[in-house]
Residue frames relative to the residue before (quaternion, step in Angstrom):
aa qw qx qy qz dx dy dz
X 1.0000 0.0000 0.0000 0.0000 0.00 0.00 0.00
X 0.1532 -0.8141 0.5582 0.0473 3.58 -0.74 1.05
X 0.6919 0.3948 -0.3042 0.5224 3.58 1.15 0.45
X 0.0717 -0.7902 0.6076 0.0348 3.55 -1.22 0.35
X 0.4515 -0.6657 0.5156 0.2952 3.55 -1.27 -0.08
X 0.2463 -0.7520 0.6009 0.1128 3.54 -0.85 1.09
X 0.1682 -0.8072 0.5624 0.0619 3.58 -0.72 1.11
X 0.1538 -0.7600 0.6267 0.0774 3.55 -1.05 0.86
X 0.1787 -0.8139 0.5487 0.0675 3.58 -0.49 1.22
X 0.4488 0.7448 -0.4121 0.2722 3.60 1.28 -0.01
X 0.7166 0.4353 -0.2938 0.4590 3.64 0.77 -0.84
X 0.7368 -0.4056 0.2958 0.4530 3.56 -1.32 -0.01
X 0.7670 0.1649 -0.1208 0.6082 3.58 1.16 -0.55
X 0.5804 -0.5849 0.4331 0.3654 3.57 -1.19 0.54
X 0.1598 -0.7841 0.5974 0.0523 3.55 -0.87 1.04
X 0.1082 -0.8208 0.5595 0.0382 3.60 -0.88 0.87
X 0.0575 -0.7769 0.6269 0.0085 3.54 -1.23 0.62
X 0.3875 -0.7096 0.5352 0.2446 3.59 -0.90 0.89
X 0.0588 -0.7921 0.6075 0.0038 3.57 -0.97 0.90
X 0.2912 -0.7455 0.5750 0.1697 3.58 -1.21 0.54
X 0.0946 -0.7901 0.6041 0.0440 3.57 -1.22 0.50
X 0.4362 -0.6679 0.5346 0.2791 3.56 -1.27 0.41
X 0.5241 0.6482 -0.4074 0.3731 3.59 1.26 -0.19
X 0.4551 -0.6598 0.5241 0.2879 3.52 -1.12 0.69
X 0.6464 -0.5123 0.3701 0.4275 3.62 -1.16 0.35
X 0.6278 0.5447 -0.3440 0.4369 3.61 1.01 -0.74
X 0.6779 0.4775 -0.2925 0.4763 3.60 0.91 -0.90
X 0.6458 0.5276 -0.3303 0.4422 3.60 0.99 -0.78
X 0.6919 0.4715 -0.2830 0.4678 3.60 1.10 -0.55
X 0.5836 0.5495 -0.3806 0.4611 3.60 1.27 -0.03
X 0.2804 0.7495 -0.5542 0.2292 3.58 -0.38 1.22
X 0.2746 -0.7206 0.6061 0.1951 3.52 -1.34 0.25
X 0.3039 -0.7262 0.5857 0.1931 3.56 -1.20 0.52
X 0.0815 -0.7860 0.6128 0.0048 3.55 -0.77 1.10
X 0.0972 -0.8281 0.5518 0.0171 3.59 -0.40 1.21
X 0.3334 0.7456 -0.5145 0.2613 3.60 1.14 0.45
X 0.5256 -0.6594 0.4521 0.2908 3.54 -1.21 0.51
X 0.0083 0.8293 -0.5560 0.0554 3.56 0.39 1.25
X 0.8585 0.0940 -0.1002 0.4940 3.55 -1.17 0.71
X 0.1696 0.8355 -0.5073 0.1254 3.56 1.11 0.65
X 0.6291 0.5533 -0.3492 0.4197 3.60 0.94 -0.81
X 0.6890 0.4703 -0.2890 0.4696 3.61 0.85 -0.93
X 0.6496 0.5072 -0.3245 0.4643 3.59 1.00 -0.73
X 0.6286 0.5196 -0.3350 0.4718 3.59 1.07 -0.70
X 0.6146 0.5288 -0.3449 0.4729 3.59 1.06 -0.69
X 0.6459 0.5123 -0.3110 0.4729 3.58 0.98 -0.85
X 0.6545 0.5130 -0.3082 0.4620 3.59 0.92 -0.90
X 0.6446 0.5389 -0.3217 0.4365 3.61 0.99 -0.80
X 0.6740 0.5022 -0.2926 0.4560 3.60 1.15 -0.54
X 0.6993 0.4378 -0.2568 0.5034 3.58 1.27 -0.12
X 0.5178 -0.6197 0.4742 0.3508 3.59 -1.25 0.23
X 0.4303 0.7243 -0.4461 0.3020 3.60 1.29 0.06
X 0.3695 -0.7163 0.5419 0.2383 3.57 -1.19 0.51
X 0.7872 0.1087 -0.0730 0.6027 3.59 1.26 -0.25
X 0.1420 -0.7619 0.6280 0.0713 3.53 -1.28 0.52
X 0.0983 -0.7768 0.6200 0.0513 3.57 -0.86 0.97
X 0.0842 -0.8036 0.5888 -0.0200 3.52 -0.84 1.07
X 0.0506 -0.7685 0.6376 0.0210 3.57 -0.98 0.90
X 0.1058 -0.7890 0.6044 0.0298 3.56 -0.79 1.07
X 0.1195 -0.7829 0.6094 0.0376 3.57 -0.71 1.12
X 0.0826 0.7981 -0.5855 0.1154 3.56 -0.56 1.18
X 0.7975 -0.2457 0.0989 0.5421 3.55 -0.10 1.33
X 0.8298 -0.1593 0.1327 0.5180 3.61 -0.42 -1.17
X 0.6431 0.5085 -0.3277 0.4695 3.62 1.23 0.18
X 0.0980 -0.7627 0.6370 0.0534 3.55 -1.08 0.78
X 0.0781 -0.8021 0.5919 0.0143 3.58 -0.76 1.07
X 0.1433 -0.7818 0.6045 0.0530 3.56 -0.93 0.98
X 0.0296 0.7796 -0.6247 0.0331 3.57 -0.99 0.86
X 0.0205 -0.7659 0.6425 0.0138 3.58 -1.01 0.88
X 0.0580 -0.7933 0.6061 0.0002 3.55 -0.76 1.08
X 0.0992 -0.7740 0.6228 0.0562 3.56 -1.08 0.74
X 0.5607 -0.5921 0.4558 0.3567 3.55 -1.25 0.42
């Protein structure tokens, strides 16, 4: 399969769009997970501007996935 569905969780409802790729299924399944606290300072600034008590951030960059959770 050379296509997939890109999901946007930003609006009030989940929005989806079909996308195509030249990558093979084997290459698409090769990824690493990086849970380091990247760009923590900027995310803390963003959190300070909101009434939220926590912020979860996921960054998808080709074969890398980064997870960050910040709390007040």
